[in-house]
Structures are given as C-alpha cells and as structure tokens.
N, C-alpha and C positions, 0 to 999 in steps of 0.2 A: 504494499499500500504506499502511496505517496505520503510524505510527511504531512503536507497540508490537509490531505484527506483524513489522515489518521487523527490529527488534532480535531478536525471538524466532527468526525465520529465520535471521539472521546467526549468532547464537550456536549454533543447531542445526548449521549448515554448518561453523562453526569447530570444533565438537567432533568432527564426523565426519571432517574433514580432519585434525585433530590426531591422532586415533586411528589414522589411516591413515599418517601421516608418522612417527609415534613409533618404529616399529621399524626404520626405514630407516637404514643406516650404523652400526648398533650392533655392537660387538664384546663378547662376553661374557668373563668371566674365564676360563672353560674354553677358549674359543677362542684367547685370548691366552696361555694356558699359565701364568696366575698362580695362586698358591696362596692362598687366603683364610684358611686356618687353620680354627679351630673356629667353626661356626655361620654361615659365610658361604655364600650361594647361588652356586653356579658359573655360573648363568645370568644373574646380575646384570650389567648393562652396565659396562664399564670407564669409559667417558666418554660419557654419553648426549647431550651437546651440546644441552641443553633450551632455552637462550637462542636458538640458531640455529633450532631447530625451532618455537619460539613465533613468531619473526619470519616464517619460511617459511609457517607455517600462516596467519598473519594476512593476508599478501598473496595467497596462493592462495584463501583464503576471500572476500577482497574481490572477486577476479576472478569467482569462482562466483556470489557474491551479485549482482554487477552483471549478469551474464547472466540470472539468475533474475528480477531486478527489471525488466529490459528485456522479457523474455518476458511477465511479468504485466502491465506498464504498457501495452504495445502489443497485448495480447491475441493474441499469436502462438499460443497454445495456449488453446483454449476449455475452461474448467473448468466443470462443472455448479455451479449455485447451491447452496451448502450451506443446508439448512434449508427449501427450497422443495420443495412436493410436486406 
C-alpha cells in the first residue's frame, strides 16, 4: 500500500473505532442523579475518560489496520482494479 493511502486508511479506521468506543462506559448526569442547574444537559457525561478512550482507540485501530494491511499485501481478498474497464 502506498504510504499516503495507508495513512488515509488508518485515520478512517481510527475515527470509526473512536466513534464506536466513545459511548462505552459513560454515565450521564441524569443517571448519576446530579443536578446541573440552569442550562446543563442531563445527558452530558459525568466523566468521559477521553484520554483512556484515545489510547484504546489507537491500539484497536492499529490491530485492525494490521489485519487490513496483511489482507491487502498478500492478496487474500481479490479486489477489482479500480479504473480499468
């Protein structure tokens, strides 16, 4: 795979994994029974733990990307040539 394509594929995988992991383990203010007062959203997370989720997203994405790279490199799945007629 071309390095630019590899980065694009990795970033796409990273965002998909991040958006999948983001809601896991989150407790909202309403679920925790906390009053936010005026203007607060009761569905907002109490502690989103974003640092942990970034780290988890990075290693999960690396594993998924490694699998995709191996499949593409060893031609385990034949993809039609794009642009050929």
